[in-house]
C-alpha positions as CSV (number, residue, x, y, z in Angstrom):
1,X,-1.5,-0.3,14.2
2,X,-3.2,-1.6,11.0
3,X,-3.4,0.8,8.1
4,X,-6.2,0.7,5.5
5,X,-6.3,2.3,2.1
6,X,-8.8,2.3,-0.7
7,X,-12.6,2.4,-0.7
8,X,-12.9,-1.4,-0.8
9,X,-10.6,-1.9,2.2
10,X,-12.5,0.8,4.1
11,X,-15.7,-1.1,3.5
12,X,-14.1,-4.3,4.9
13,X,-12.9,-2.3,7.9
14,X,-16.3,-0.8,8.5
15,X,-17.9,-4.2,8.5
16,X,-15.3,-6.0,10.6
17,X,-14.8,-3.2,13.2
18,X,-18.0,-3.9,15.2
19,X,-17.1,-7.6,15.5
20,X,-13.5,-6.6,16.6
21,X,-14.9,-4.4,19.4
22,X,-17.2,-7.2,20.6
23,X,-14.4,-9.7,20.4
24,X,-12.2,-7.3,22.4
25,X,-14.9,-6.8,25.1
26,X,-15.5,-10.6,25.3
27,X,-11.9,-11.3,26.1
28,X,-11.6,-10.8,29.9
29,X,-9.0,-13.4,31.0
30,X,-5.3,-12.9,31.5
31,X,-2.8,-14.5,29.0
32,X,-1.9,-17.2,31.5
33,X,-5.6,-18.3,32.0
34,X,-7.3,-20.9,29.8
35,X,-9.3,-19.4,26.9
36,X,-12.4,-21.4,27.9
37,X,-12.6,-19.3,31.1
38,X,-12.5,-16.0,29.2
39,X,-16.3,-15.6,29.7
40,X,-18.3,-16.7,32.7
41,X,-20.1,-20.1,32.2
42,X,-23.7,-18.8,32.3
43,X,-22.8,-15.9,29.9
44,X,-21.1,-18.3,27.5
45,X,-24.1,-20.6,27.5
46,X,-26.3,-17.6,26.7
47,X,-24.1,-16.7,23.8
48,X,-24.2,-20.4,22.6
49,X,-28.0,-20.3,22.6
50,X,-28.1,-17.1,20.6
51,X,-25.6,-18.5,18.0
52,X,-27.5,-21.7,17.7
53,X,-30.7,-19.7,17.1
54,X,-28.8,-17.7,14.5
55,X,-27.6,-20.8,12.7
56,X,-31.2,-22.2,12.6
57,X,-32.5,-18.9,11.2
58,X,-29.9,-19.1,8.4
59,X,-30.8,-22.7,7.6
60,X,-27.4,-24.1,8.6
61,X,-26.6,-27.3,10.4
62,X,-26.4,-27.0,14.2
63,X,-23.7,-29.1,16.0
64,X,-25.4,-30.5,19.1
65,X,-24.3,-34.1,19.1
66,X,-20.7,-33.7,20.2
67,X,-19.8,-35.6,23.5
68,X,-17.6,-33.0,25.1
69,X,-17.8,-29.3,25.6
70,X,-14.5,-28.6,23.8
71,X,-15.8,-30.5,20.8
72,X,-19.1,-28.7,20.8
73,X,-17.3,-25.3,21.0
74,X,-15.0,-26.2,18.1
75,X,-17.9,-27.5,16.1
76,X,-19.9,-24.3,16.7
77,X,-17.1,-22.1,15.5
78,X,-16.7,-24.3,12.4
79,X,-20.4,-24.1,11.7
80,X,-20.4,-20.3,12.1
81,X,-17.5,-19.9,9.7
82,X,-19.1,-22.2,7.2
83,X,-22.3,-20.3,7.5
84,X,-20.5,-17.0,6.8
85,X,-18.7,-18.6,3.8
86,X,-22.0,-19.7,2.3
87,X,-24.3,-16.7,3.1
88,X,-21.9,-13.8,3.7
89,X,-24.2,-12.8,6.6
90,X,-22.6,-10.2,8.9
91,X,-24.4,-11.6,11.9
92,X,-22.7,-14.9,11.4
93,X,-19.3,-13.2,11.2
94,X,-20.1,-11.1,14.3
95,X,-21.1,-14.3,16.2
96,X,-18.0,-16.0,15.1
97,X,-15.8,-13.3,16.5
98,X,-17.8,-13.2,19.7
99,X,-17.4,-17.0,20.1
100,X,-13.9,-17.7,18.8
101,X,-12.3,-14.3,19.3
102,X,-11.1,-15.0,22.8
103,X,-9.5,-18.3,21.8
104,X,-7.8,-16.6,18.8
105,X,-6.5,-13.9,21.1
106,X,-5.1,-16.5,23.6
107,X,-3.6,-18.4,20.7
108,X,-1.8,-15.2,19.5
109,X,-0.5,-14.5,22.9
110,X,0.7,-18.0,23.3
111,X,2.6,-17.8,20.0
112,X,4.1,-14.4,20.9
113,X,5.2,-15.4,24.4
114,X,8.6,-16.5,23.2
115,X,9.2,-13.3,21.3
116,X,8.8,-11.0,24.2
117,X,7.6,-7.5,23.4
118,X,8.7,-7.7,19.7
119,X,5.1,-7.7,18.3
120,X,1.8,-6.3,19.5
121,X,-0.7,-9.1,20.1
122,X,-3.6,-6.8,19.3
123,X,-2.3,-6.0,15.9
124,X,-1.6,-9.6,15.0
125,X,-5.1,-10.6,16.3
126,X,-6.8,-7.8,14.2
127,X,-4.8,-8.9,11.2
128,X,-6.0,-12.4,11.7
129,X,-9.7,-11.4,12.0
130,X,-9.4,-9.2,8.8
131,X,-7.9,-12.2,6.9
132,X,-10.7,-14.5,8.1
133,X,-13.2,-11.9,6.8
134,X,-11.6,-11.3,3.5
135,X,-11.0,-15.0,2.5
136,X,-14.0,-17.1,3.6
137,X,-14.0,-19.0,0.3
138,X,-10.7,-20.6,1.4
139,X,-12.3,-22.3,4.3
140,X,-13.3,-26.0,4.1
141,X,-15.5,-27.4,6.9
142,X,-14.1,-30.9,6.6
143,X,-14.3,-31.7,10.3
144,X,-15.6,-30.2,13.5
145,X,-12.2,-28.7,14.4
146,X,-11.6,-27.3,10.9
147,X,-11.9,-23.7,12.0
148,X,-9.4,-24.1,14.9
149,X,-6.8,-25.6,12.6
150,X,-7.4,-23.1,9.8
151,X,-7.3,-20.1,12.0
152,X,-4.1,-21.4,13.7
153,X,-2.4,-21.3,10.3
154,X,-3.7,-17.8,9.7
155,X,-2.3,-16.7,13.1
156,X,1.1,-18.2,12.3
157,X,1.3,-16.5,8.9
158,X,0.2,-13.2,10.4
159,X,3.1,-13.4,12.9
160,X,5.6,-14.2,10.1
161,X,4.3,-11.3,8.0
162,X,4.6,-8.8,10.9
163,X,8.2,-10.1,11.6
164,X,9.1,-9.5,7.9
165,X,7.7,-6.0,8.1
166,X,9.8,-5.2,11.1
167,X,12.9,-6.8,9.4
168,X,13.3,-9.1,12.4
169,X,12.4,-12.4,10.8
170,X,14.4,-14.9,12.9
171,X,13.2,-17.9,11.1
172,X,11.2,-19.0,14.1
173,X,9.2,-22.2,13.7
174,X,5.9,-21.8,15.6
175,X,4.9,-25.1,17.2
176,X,3.0,-26.0,20.3
177,X,1.1,-29.1,21.5
178,X,-2.2,-27.6,20.2
179,X,-0.8,-27.2,16.7
180,X,0.5,-30.7,16.8
181,X,-2.9,-32.0,17.7
182,X,-4.8,-29.9,15.2
183,X,-2.9,-30.2,11.9
184,X,-4.1,-27.6,9.4
185,X,-5.7,-28.7,6.2
186,X,-2.9,-28.5,3.5
187,X,-5.2,-28.9,0.6
188,X,-6.3,-25.2,0.7
189,X,-4.2,-22.1,0.3
190,X,-3.7,-19.8,3.2
191,X,-5.4,-16.4,2.9
192,X,-2.2,-14.6,4.0
193,X,-0.2,-16.4,1.2
194,X,-3.0,-15.5,-1.2
195,X,-2.6,-11.8,-0.4
196,X,1.2,-12.0,-0.7
197,X,0.9,-13.7,-4.1
198,X,-1.5,-10.9,-5.3
199,X,1.0,-8.2,-4.2
200,X,3.9,-10.1,-5.9
201,X,1.8,-10.4,-9.1
202,X,1.1,-6.6,-9.1
203,X,4.8,-5.9,-8.6
204,X,5.7,-8.3,-11.4
205,X,3.2,-6.7,-13.8
206,X,4.6,-3.3,-13.0
207,X,8.2,-4.4,-13.7
208,X,7.1,-6.1,-16.9
209,X,5.5,-2.8,-18.0
210,X,8.8,-1.0,-17.5
211,X,10.6,-3.7,-19.6
212,X,8.0,-3.3,-22.4
213,X,8.5,0.4,-22.4
214,X,12.3,0.0,-22.7
215,X,11.9,-2.6,-25.4
216,X,9.7,-0.2,-27.4
217,X,12.3,2.6,-27.1
218,X,15.0,0.2,-28.2
219,X,12.9,-1.0,-31.1
220,X,12.3,2.6,-32.4
221,X,16.1,3.1,-32.4
222,X,16.5,0.4,-35.2
223,X,16.5,1.2,-38.8
224,X,13.4,1.0,-40.9
225,X,14.5,-2.2,-42.6
226,X,15.4,-3.9,-39.3
227,X,12.0,-2.9,-37.7
228,X,10.2,-4.3,-40.8
229,X,12.1,-7.6,-40.7
230,X,11.6,-8.1,-36.9
231,X,7.9,-7.4,-37.3
232,X,7.5,-9.9,-40.1
233,X,9.5,-12.6,-38.3
234,X,8.5,-12.2,-34.6
235,X,5.0,-10.8,-34.8
236,X,3.6,-12.3,-38.0
237,X,5.7,-15.5,-37.8
238,X,6.7,-15.3,-41.5
239,X,9.2,-17.9,-42.7
240,X,12.7,-16.8,-43.5
241,X,12.6,-18.2,-47.1
242,X,9.4,-16.4,-47.8
243,X,10.5,-13.1,-46.4
244,X,13.9,-13.3,-48.1
245,X,12.1,-13.8,-51.5
246,X,10.1,-10.7,-50.9
247,X,13.1,-8.6,-49.9
248,X,15.2,-10.1,-52.7
249,X,18.0,-11.3,-50.5
250,X,19.4,-14.7,-49.5
251,X,17.8,-16.4,-46.4
252,X,21.3,-16.5,-44.8
253,X,21.6,-12.7,-45.2
254,X,18.1,-12.3,-43.7
255,X,19.0,-14.3,-40.7
256,X,22.1,-12.1,-40.2
257,X,19.8,-9.0,-40.3
258,X,17.5,-10.5,-37.7
259,X,20.5,-11.5,-35.5
260,X,22.0,-8.0,-35.6
261,X,18.7,-6.3,-34.9
262,X,18.1,-8.5,-31.8
263,X,21.6,-7.9,-30.6
264,X,21.1,-4.1,-30.9
265,X,17.8,-4.3,-29.0
266,X,19.5,-6.5,-26.3
267,X,22.4,-4.0,-25.9
268,X,20.0,-1.1,-25.8
269,X,17.9,-2.7,-23.2
270,X,20.9,-3.3,-21.0
271,X,21.9,0.4,-21.2
272,X,18.3,1.6,-20.6
273,X,17.6,-0.7,-17.6
274,X,21.1,-0.2,-16.0
275,X,21.2,3.6,-16.5
276,X,24.3,3.5,-18.6
277,X,24.6,6.4,-21.1
278,X,24.2,5.6,-24.8
279,X,27.7,5.6,-26.4
280,X,26.2,6.4,-29.8
281,X,24.4,9.4,-28.5
282,X,27.6,10.5,-26.7
283,X,29.6,10.0,-29.9
284,X,27.1,12.0,-32.0
285,X,27.2,14.8,-29.5
286,X,31.0,14.8,-29.6
287,X,31.0,14.9,-33.4
288,X,28.6,17.9,-33.3
289,X,30.8,19.8,-30.9
290,X,33.9,19.1,-33.1
291,X,32.1,20.2,-36.2
292,X,30.9,23.4,-34.5
293,X,34.5,24.2,-33.4
294,X,36.0,23.7,-36.8
295,X,33.3,25.9,-38.4
296,X,34.1,28.6,-35.9
297,X,37.8,28.4,-36.7
298,X,37.1,28.5,-40.4
299,X,35.0,31.6,-40.0
300,X,37.8,33.4,-38.0
301,X,40.5,32.9,-40.6
302,X,39.2,35.4,-43.3
303,X,38.6,37.9,-40.6
304,X,42.2,37.6,-39.3
305,X,43.6,38.0,-42.9
306,X,41.4,41.1,-43.5
307,X,42.6,42.6,-40.3
308,X,46.3,42.0,-41.1
309,X,45.9,43.7,-44.6
310,X,44.2,46.7,-43.1
311,X,47.0,47.2,-40.6
312,X,49.6,46.9,-43.3
């Protein structure tokens, strides 16, 4: 099942949940039946009338001039999505789920039919609805069937994301006649890809913070003169000739100091990030142990001489 964490995500879930329940109730057909038969004709016409009244109340365009019922259904779903994008009205989103939810559920089951029981259609459908709710600004009502094409892309990416989570990504290419007829708009970014990019940015920022901490630790291990030279050259962008004149050394010697300081930082970063123990620290510890041992032996020699004279 879907998991939610954080107050903002719980707010989204609390808003989307009533629409999810109504969308679930509205879906009464079997997977093999056509999605247009999911609700009885009189009931669907009653829902259509309610949604048209809702669009008129919100001041949005009402699609009534389409020749076929299929075109009118697709245009109504596009109008509801565009209305939710512009106004953020919860009734518009609720109506969208009631109207297009059964078709989305049938589309999910059609995509998953070749995968057997690998994924739960309800989880994929709920993930699709949540992504539609979270990213309405990514929708562009460029044609009457825009919502059908856009939501198909979201369904496909939700399936791929669930496959990656279960470590069973088989590289499946999801295609069917409907997807070939309704090509998605490639000028807009998919909400699922946007969420993945945000997660990758957070992970990259966290890793970059670790590298900065390691660099700071390596920088503090330099001598005072090396730290001063690096700060002047890399932070304040001071020229070598000017800094060499201040320090009273030749520019070539200054460049060698900078080179050695950078090399020490690079080697220290490699040790810190790879978990390799610091050889200098180990060497200093060994010297301290040897010094302590020689001090102990030196202290024992007078005591042994005194003991021998007393015995004599």
